[in-house]
C-alpha positions, -999 to 999 in steps of 0.1 A, spaced: 0 0 1 16 34 -7 7 69 5 9 102 -8 15 132 16 -2 164 10 1 199 27 -31 214 41 -36 249 48 -14 273 71 -7 245 97 8 224 68 -9 195 85 2 159 65 -27 141 51 -23 106 39 -43 94 9 -41 60 -5 -28 59 -39 -29 22 -47 -32 -14 -31 -11 -41 -41 -14 -78 -28 17 -98 -27 28 -132 -19 45 -137 16 81 -153 11 93 -177 37 118 -150 51 89 -125 54 68 -152 74 96 -159 98 105 -122 100 66 -116 109 63 -144 135 73 -140 170 78 -178 178 78 -213 163 50 -236 168 65 -269 178 40 -290 196 4 -299 190 -6 -296 223 -29 -268 234 -36 -268 272 -21 -285 302 -39 -303 329 -44 -271 348 -62 -255 319 -32 -232 311 -15 -228 274 14 -251 264 48 -234 259 54 -240 220 17 -247 213 -9 -232 191 -24 -213 222 9 -200 237 6 -165 253 35 -151 229 8 -155 202 -17 -133 221 -45 -138 244 -81 -144 243 -88 -149 280 -102 -118 299 -77 -124 330 -46 -129 309 -17 -107 291 0 -110 261 38 -123 264 49 -104 234 32 -69 238 21 -69 274 -13 -58 266 -49 -77 278 -72 -93 254 -90 -59 245 -58 -40 234 -35 -71 221 -39 -71 182 -25 -109 181 9 -120 168 16 -144 141 37 -178 147 50 -202 124 54 -240 116 85 -251 97 76 -280 75 98 -309 73 92 -311 37 76 -286 15 40 -285 1 21 -273 -27 -1 -240 -16 -37 -255 -33 -47 -221 -44 -16 -216 -67 -19 -252 -84 -32 -234 -115 -4 -210 -118 24 -236 -113 9 -260 -137 11 -230 -163 48 -220 -155 58 -261 -155 43 -262 -190 56 -231 -203 93 -232 -189 121 -259 -192 126 -282 -163 166 -281 -175 174 -244 -175 143 -229 -162 137 -206 -192 105 -195 -212 102 -217 -240 102 -188 -266 129 -177 -289 148 -145 -285 129 -130 -313 96 -141 -297 106 -131 -263 116 -96 -274 84 -89 -295 61 -101 -269 79 -84 -241 78 -50 -256 40 -56 -264 31 -64 -232 51 -34 -209 31 -9 -237 -4 -27 -232 0 -26 -192 1 10 -192 -30 15 -208 -50 -19 -214 -46 -43 -188 -73 -67 -201 -56 -68 -235 -22 -75 -216 -38 -105 -200 -49 -118 -230 -17 -115 -248 -1 -134 -216 -23 -163 -221 -14 -163 -259 25 -163 -245 16 -193 -221 0 -213 -250 28 -207 -273 55 -215 -247 34 -247 -234 33 -262 -274 71 -263 -277 86 -299 -275 121 -288 -275 136 -259 -253 150 -232 -279 177 -222 -253 192 -256 -241 177 -278 -267 166 -304 -242 134 -325 -248 103 -311 -228 82 -337 -211 44 -332 -209 30 -320 -175 -1 -337 -163 -21 -324 -132 -39 -349 -109 -63 -327 -91 -62 -310 -63 -25 -310 -62 -2 -338 -79 20 -332 -106 33 -358 -130 57 -355 -161 46 -377 -190 75 -392 -213 72 -404 -247 63 -437 -240 34 -426 -218 50 -433 -184 41 -411 -157 67 -399 -130 55 -380 -100 69 -347 -94 73 -341 -57 70 -305 -42 109 -304 -35 114 -310 -75 88 -284 -81 102 -259 -61 140 -264 -76 123 -261 -111 106 -230 -101 134 -214 -82 155 -220 -119 130 -195 -139 143 -160 -143 126 -129 -129 123 -115 -168 107 -147 -178 81 -143 -151 70 -110 -162 59 -125 -195 38 -150 -177 20 -123 -154 43 -125 -123 57 -98 -108 88 -112 -90 99 -83 -70 67 -91 -47 58 -128 -55 80 -155 -68 66 -189 -78 87 -211 -54 70 -192 -25 37 -208 -33 53 -243 -26 54 -237 14 84 -246 34 68 -226 65 32 -220 74 17 -189 90 0 -198 123 -27 -169 129 -32 -157 163 -58 -167 189 -78 -137 181 -85 -151 147 -93 -187 162 -105 -180 195 -116 -211 218 -150 -211 236 -158 -222 268 -187 -248 269 -213 -252 297 -196 -284 311 -167 -263 317 -148 -277 286 -128 -257 259 -135 -263 225 -110 -253 201 -118 -233 168 -118 -253 133 -86 -234 123 -69 -247 157 -81 -283 148 -66 -280 113 -32 -268 126 -31 -293 153 -36 -320 127 -8 -306 106 17 -304 136 10 -339 143 16 -352 105 46 -330 107 61 -345 138 54 -380 125 70 -371 91 101 -359 110 103 -390 132 99 -413 100 128 -394 82 151 -398 113 143 -431 120 152 -442 83 115 -454 78 106 -469 42 103 -445 13 66 -454 11 59 -447 44 75 -415 43 55 -407 10 22 -414 25 29 -392 55 40 -365 33 9 -368 11 -11 -367 45 9 -336 54 3 -318 19 -38 -330 23 -36 -315 55 -21 -281 47 -45 -278 15 -78 -285 36 -67 -260 61 -65 -234 35 -95 -246 14 -117 -274 28 -138 -278 -3 -112 -289 -31 -121 -311 -61 -112 -348 -53 -132 -353 -27 -103 -346 1 -120 -329 30 -110 -326 69 -139 -332 92 -146 -328 129 -152 -358 152 -189 -352 146 -185 -358 108 -191 -322 104 -169 -308 77 -140 -284 89 -142 -244 79 -109 -237 61 -95 -203 55 -112 -201 20 -147 -208 36 -143 -182 60 -138 -154 34 -161 -165 4 -198 -170 0 -229 -154 15 -219 -161 53 -181 -154 46 -161 -127 60 -169 -101 29 -205 -108 23 -215 -117 57 -195 -95 76 -188 -64 57 -210 -58 28 -242 -70 55 -244 -77 87 -264 -81 120 -269 -49 135 -282 -40 169 -310 -14 176 -334 -30 149 -364 -51 150 -385 -72 126 -421 -83 128 -448 -84 105 -467 -54 89 -502 -48 90 -525 -17 71 -532 17 91 -550 40 70 -551 67 99 -512 70 100 -496 97 79 -473 82 48 -445 96 68 -452 76 101 -450 38 110 -468 21 138 -445 6 163 -454 -19 190 -448 -10 227 -430 -41 230 -405 -30 205 -404 5 216 -394 -6 253 -365 -26 238 -353 -3 214 -335 30 228 -319 63 218 -292 81 237 -303 112 247 -282 138 267 -296 156 295 -303 193 294 -314 217 316 -345 220 291 -354 182 292 -342 173 326 -377 171 339 -390 146 312 -356 124 319 -360 122 356 -396 110 346 -384 83 320 -357 72 349 -385 65 373 -405 47 349 -377 24 340 -378 -5 317 -409 -20 326 -433 11 317 -436 30 285 -422 55 279 -394 51 303 -356 42 301 -334 12 303 -299 26 312 -281 59 326 -249 68 317 -227 90 341 -203 116 326 -174 95 334 -189 68 310 -200 45 335 -234 23 326 -263 21 353 -289 -9 345 -324 4 355 -336 -32 353 -318 -39 388 -323 -6 405 -351 -5 429 -342 32 442 -349 47 410 -364 80 423 -330 87 443 -312 82 411 -334 103 390 -328 132 413 -289 127 409 -292 132 373 -279 165 361 -271 180 328 -241 162 307 -256 129 317 -269 105 292 -303 84 292 -309 55 270 -345 63 267 -371 41 249 -383 49 216 -408 75 217 -433 92 194 -417 115 168 -384 97 166 -369 92 132 -364 54 122 -353 35 89 -377 13 78 -368 -16 53 -384 -44 32 -365 -70 19 -356 -77 -11 -344 -41 -13 -343 -34 -49 -340 4 -52 -335 35 -28 -372 35 -19 -369 1 -2 -354 17 28 -369 52 38 -371 69 70 -404 70 89 -416 88 120 -425 67 150 -459 65 163 -459 39 194 -492 20 192 -507 -12 209 -505 -46 192 -479 -67 182 -472 -57 142 -459 -29 122 -483 -5 109 -478 11 75 -501 35 55 -516 16 26 -503 43 1 -465 33 9 -470 -3 0 -455 4 -37 -423 18 -30 -414 -14 -6 -438 -40 -27 -451 -47 3 -487 -64 11 -502 -76 42 -503 -115 36 -476 -122 63 -446 -98 49 -422 -88 76 -403 -54 76 -371 -44 95 -367 -10 115 -335 5 124 -330 31 149 -301 58 140 -281 62 172 -264 96 165 -281 131 159 -262 134 127 -275 101 115 -309 110 125 -307 144 110 -294 129 76 -323 103 77 -348 130 82 -336 153 57 -327 126 28 -346 96 34 -382 111 47 -411 93 28 -425 124 19 -392 131 -3 -402 100 -25 -438 105 -35 -423 111 -70 -398 83 -78 -362 91 -93 -368 62 -118 -396 75 -143 -404 111 -126 -442 97 -116 -458 96 -82 -447 58 -67 -468 69 -37 -504 70 -43 -540 55 -42 -545 18 -46 -577 -6 -47 -601 6 -22 -588 41 -23 -598 42 -61 -629 27 -57 -638 52 -32 -625 80 -49 -646 72 -78 -678 67 -59 -673 101 -38 -667 118 -68 -692 105 -94 -721 124 -105 -751 124 -86 -734 116 -54 -751 139 -24 -745 142 11 -762 157 39 -748 182 62 -741 154 89 -723 132 65 -706 157 46 -689 172 82 -682 133 94 -665 129 65 -646 160 67 -639 149 102 -611 125 88 -592 156 77 -567 170 99 -563 202 79 -583 234 87 -609 232 59 -640 251 52 -674 236 40 -689 255 12 -724 266 7 -744 234 -3 -749 225 -40 -786 217 -35 -807 242 -9 -843 228 -12 -860 208 2 -829 195 22 -792 208 21 -770 188 1 -733 188 -7 -720 169 -37 -688 146 -33 -670 168 -59 -674 198 -32 -660 177 -6 -629 170 -27 -626 204 -35 -623 215 2 -584 199 2 -576 216 -34 -555 247 -34 -576 279 -43 -550 286 -73 -551 253 -89 -562 248 -122 -561 212 -141 -575 193 -169 -571 155 -176 -590 125 -190 -602 99 -168 -608 61 -174 -641 66 -186 -631 87 -214 -651 76 -246 -667 97 -271 -662 135 -254 -631 151 -270 -636 188 -256 -630 186 -216 -649 222 -214 -680 210 -230 -685 175 -214 -711 169 -190 -704 129 -186 -676 131 -162 -650 120 -189 -626 147 -181 -615 161 -146 -615 198 -148 -605 216 -119 -611 255 -120 -594 278 -92 -594 248 -68 -628 236 -74 -637 202 -90 -659 211 -116 -663 178 -136 -645 144 -135 -644 115 -111 -610 104 -93 -599 70 -105 -564 52 -109 -552 79 -137 -558 108 -114 -547 96 -78 -532 62 -84 -497 49 -79 -470 49 -108 -493 74 -129 -472 103 -147 -487 138 -152 -519 128 -129 -539 152 -106 -515 138 -76 -482 142 -96 -491 179 -107 -502 187 -71 -470 175 -58 -447 188 -86 -465 225 -79 -465 227 -42 -439 206 -28 -434 172 -10 -447 187 23 -480 196 7 -480 163 -13 -479 143 21 -505 166 36 -528 163 7 -523 123 6 -527 119 41 -561 141 43 -577 130 10 -569 94 15 -584 94 51 -615 112 38 -620 86 10 -616 58 32 -642 71 57 -667 79 28 -662 42 15 -664 30 52 -701 43 55 -712 38 22 -701 0 18 -688 -14 -9 -689 -56 -14 -684 -78 -43 -707 -107 -44 -718 -133 -71 -747 -109 -83 -720 -86 -93 -711 -112 -121 -748 -112 -134 -752 -106 -172 -783 -103 -189 -798 -131 -214 -786 -114 -247 -753 -112 -233 -750 -145 -223 -763 -154 -260 -737 -136 -275 -709 -150 -255 -719 -185 -267 -721 -173 -302 -685 -161 -301 -672 -192 -280 -687 -215 -307 -677 -193 -337 -639 -192 -327 -638 -232 -317 -653 -240 -349 -627 -220 -366 -600 -238 -346 -613 -271 -358 -615 -260 -396 -578 -251 -390 -569 -282 -378 -589 -298 -407 -568 -279 -432 -536 -290 -411 -545 -329 -414 -555 -326 -451 -520 -311 -457 -536 -278 -470 -524 -252 -443 -491 -235 -457 -461 -227 -433 -454 -193 -425 -417 -180 -434 -392 -195 -413 -416 -218 -395 -426 -254 -397 -462 -266 -403 -466 -275 -368 -455 -240 -354 -479 -219 -380 -506 -242 -367 -498 -233 -331 -495 -199 -340 -529 -196 -357 -548 -215 -331 -535 -192 -303 -545 -160 -323 -579 -177 -328 -584 -188 -293 -573 -157 -279 -601 -136 -299 -628 -156 -273 -614 -136 -244 -608 -103 -266 -646 -104 -281 -659 -117 -244 -645 -84 -227 -661 -60 -251 -697 -79 -245 -689 -76 -205 -680 -37 -210 -711 -32 -229 -735 -54 -208 -725 -54 -176 -743 -34 -150 -722 -1 -146 -732 -1 -107 -715 -35 -102 -689 -36 -80 -665 -54 -105 -674 -33 -132 -664 -1 -111 -631 -21 -97 -622 -31 -132 -630 2 -151 -616 27 -123 -581 7 -124 -589 -3 -88 -583 -41 -91 -584 -65 -119 -597 -59 -153 -626 -66 -179 -607 -97 -190 -610 -109 -155 -647 -102 -153 -646 -122 -188 -627 -150 -172 -652 -149 -145 -686 -145 -166 -675 -158 -199 -648 -182 -207 -612 -187 -189 -596 -195 -222 -564 -210 -231 -539 -221 -204 -502 -221 -213 -471 -238 -201 -440 -217 -209 -461 -195 -235 -473 -227 -253 -504 -246 -251 -504 -279 -235 -479 -306 -252 -466 -331 -222 -485 -357 -206 -493 -394 -216 -478 -407 -249 -490 -384 -275 -518 -370 -256 -522 -347 -227 -545 -369 -204 -560 -404 -211 -594 -387 -217 -584 -377 -252 -574 -397 -284 -539 -399 -292 -526 -373 -315 -559 -348 -306 -545 -311 -310 -581 -296 -306 -584 -268 -283 -602 -290 -254 -572 -315 -255 -545 -289 -253 -557 -268 -223 -584 -245 -237 -610 -242 -208 -643 -230 -223 -661 -227 -187 -661 -197 -165 -654 -194 -128 -691 -184 -121 -703 -215 -135 -672 -239 -125 -650 -258 -144 -648 -294 -155 -624 -318 -138 -605 -317 -169 -605 -278 -174 -598 -277 -134 -567 -297 -139 -553 -277 -170 -560 -244 -151 -541 -259 -120 -512 -267 -144 -511 -231 -158 -512 -218 -123 -482 -237 -111 -463 -229 -142 -468 -191 -132 -455 -198 -98 -425 -219 -109 -416 -191 -135 -420 -163 -111 -396 -180 -84 -369 -190 -111 -368 -152 -126 -367 -140 -89 -334 -159 -82 -322 -148 -120 -329 -112 -117 -315 -113 -79 -282 -127 -91 -281 -104 -122 -286 -74 -100 -262 -83 -75 -237 -86 -103 -244 -52 -119 -243 -33 -83 -209 -51 -79 -201 -36 -111 -212 -2 -107 -209 5 -71 -176 28 -77 -197 49 -102 -203 86 -86 -213 123 -96 -181 142 -93 -182 179 -83 -177 190 -119 -210 174 -129 -192 144 -147 -198 106 -136 -166 88 -129 -155 55 -117 -127 48 -91 -97 55 -115 -113 88 -124 -123 77 -157 -153 98 -173 -185 75 -179 -206 105 -188 -199 144 -191 -231 148 -176 -252 126 -153 -279 109 -176 -264 128 -205 -286 157 -196 -281 167 -159 -319 163 -150 -327 150 -116 -357 127 -128 -377 129 -95 -380 169 -100 -387 167 -137 -418 160 -161 -414 123 -168 -377 130 -174 -380 160 -195 -380 196 -187 -416 211 -197 -402 247 -205 -438 257 -218 -455 247 -182 -425 266 -165 -431 298 -188 -468 296 -181 -464 296 -145 -440 322 -139 -464 343 -165 -494 336 -144 -477 342 -108 -461 376 -123 
C-alpha cells in the first residue's frame, strides 16, 4: 500500500491519501520475520488448563482470556492485536490456491534451464507489447499473456538449451506428473517443483504475468506455514467447563501431528513408501486447512463428521467475511415483525408496538430543558413506556435500571451532561426496510408512532415503493443512534421526499384498490351528502378546511362529493385530465359526462377520481401535478387528508363484491356462447386443413409451429370479444365493473374470465404438450390437437370448471408460480453482479460521472443533468414553467 502526503492550509498538516493497494505473496523469509515464535507441539492446554509453551495457544501469540496478558506486547485481550507464529514444515507442500499458476509455469518453462520456451525474437516482441499494454489496456495485456503461455507450452524442445520437454499432467487437486514419450508417468514431488520454479528468471516471470519483486512462484510451494493468532481462532468455553477449539486450531493441530510424524519417520530411516504416505497426508491437511472444498473429495472433518471450515470458507460465499460481515451484517438497535395496514397514520409515520419501543433505545443527553422529562423516564424504568433502560454518567459508567429499586433517588441525582438510554417515543426518526431491497425506496425514514399490538403499522399508500402487502410480509426497523444520522435520515430519506420516484418521474406513492374505488364513488355525478355525512367525512381530515355552501338548498341542504374533494385543493389550482371513462367526448370544457377532470381555481367542476388521477405510478396525474407544483410537504398532507377522507366515505357507504356482481343479461350470455362457438369452430377448421395438408407454413416456421400460432391467435379472440361484451352489458353499478374500470383491481378481462370463458391455459407460453404418450390426458384420443385436448378452458369461474378444465388451469397456475420463483433468483443474481460492477461510479463535483480510476463515464449525469424526480417524466417542460411564471407575475 502506498501513500502520498499533501500539505493542508497554513498549519501544513500532513494528510495520508491512499494511492494504490497491491496484494503480494509472503516469502518464507517474511513469514519468519513477522512471526514471534515457532509452534513446535500440537498440545494446546496442560492439565491445569494453561496454554502449553510452544503450542498453538502460547501466550506469545496473543491472548483471548479476559484475565491474561500477552507475553509479546504486554496488553490484555482488549488491546492485544495478536501476533503470528509459524510452523517449519519438514518437507515442502504445494499451496492449493496456486496449483493452476504453478501448472502454467511448469508447462511454459524448461525443467533443465528454467527458461521460458520462446525464441529470442519472440521473447523480445512479446516483452515490448506487454510493457506497452500494461500501461493502458490491462485486459489486453492479460489476453497476450495467455497467448504467451499457450505458445510456450506447445514447444517440445527448449529453444535455449535444446533439452526435450516432457508433458506435464495435473491430477487435481495438487499432484503433478511428467509424462515421457512412451506414456510413463513420473511423480513430481514438491521439492522437485520448488527447484524447477527457482530456476525461472525474473524477466521470464514478467512475461507470464508475475511480478517477481513481490511474488516468486517457488514461494507458492510452502516450506514454512504462518500460524494466525488466537484472536482469529478463539476457543470457546462450553457449559460443561471444557474448552472447545476453533476449526482452524483443529486443522493446525492435525498439521503439527503429521509434521512431527514425518520428522520422526525421516530421522528413524523408515521405508520410502511410508515417508511418501506421511508427506501426502501433510500436503492434504495443509490444503484442507487453506480450502476445505477442493475437488477430488479430500475433506477434513470434525469428530461429529461435520466438515471443518477452512480459511477460504471463512472468506467466500454469503456467510463469508466479505458478504456476511462487511457488505451486510447483523446489527443492534433493529427490530423485525409482521406488517399490517393502518389508514389513519400519515405516510411519513410507522406504527411501532409498545414491546418493541421498550426494547429499542435512543441515547439522549440530559439538558436543563429536558431534565424533568428525563427524570420521569428514569423513574418509569424499563417496565413502563415511555421509560429508560440505562443511565450513563459523565465518566462513562453505565447504570442498568432493570436491577435498580431506588430509581427515584437516582433520578434526582441526574444533572445536565448525563446520558439517558430512553425508550423509542413518538416523533423519533427510524429507518424502515422491506427485503429484497431493490431500489433506494426499499429503505426510507419514518416517524415513530407507538401503538398497541404486535405488528408494525404502515399507511397503505406507501406499499408500492416497498412492494409490500399484508399477507404475512415482515419488515425491518432500524434506529439511528447519533444526532447526525437522525438528521441525515430526516432530510434525505423521509417518505414524503419519495412521493415522486427518480426512476420515471411519476408518483410511486399513491392510491390503490379501496382508495381508487372510494374516490370514484365519492366524486361521481349524482352522489350527494347531507350536512351530517359531509361533516363526518371531513372530520377525517386533519387540516383546517371550510365547508362551502351546499350545491342543493331545497328541500334539504345537500353537498356533492366533488365539493368535499374541492375543500382540499389549493384555490389557485387549475388542471385538466382525461379519466378512465373517456369514450366519445373530445372537449373537456363541453363535456357533462365526467369523462374529463376539470379543476378551476381549486374547484372540481367535472370528472371522477380514478387510477389515472390519484393512482400510484401514474405520470402527469392530478396527484403528480399537485406534488410538483406545491412541493413534497403539501403532497404528503394532501395524500394523508384525501385518502383518510376517501376511506371514511367508503366505510359509511359500503362496497362489497358478491356473486350477483357478475350477473349478465340473457342477451349477453347468448352473444358469449355465439362467440365461443364461432372461434372454436374456426380452430377445428384450421385443424382440418392441417390434417389434410392444406395448411401453408409461414416463413421461417414449420407447419406445426404455424398451426400453433394460428390456433393461439384464434382462441385468444374469444377473451377479447368477451371483454367487449362484458363492457357493453355488465351493470355499470356492479362492484366488479367499478373496480375494473377505475383501475382499482383487476380488469374487464378478469370479469370475462369469471362470466364468459377462462381461455387457453399455457405452459411456458405454449399450449399444453406433455402428459401421456401422444396426448395430454387419457381422456383424449392419441394425436388429438383440438382446443379442449390442449388446455383450452371453455367454462368460466362463475359456472365452474369441469375436472379436466380444472386440471389444465391448475397446471397453468403452477407454471406461473415456478416461473416467478425462477425469475426472482435470476434477476436477484443479475442485479447483484450489476451493483458490484457499478458500485464505484459517482457524480463528481464538476458534474461528470466517474469511476474509481477517475475515468469519465458520462460528461453529465444521464447525458442531460436532469434529476428525474423533479422533472416531467424525465424531461423539462419549458412551456409549463413559462406559463406558471407568467401567471404568478
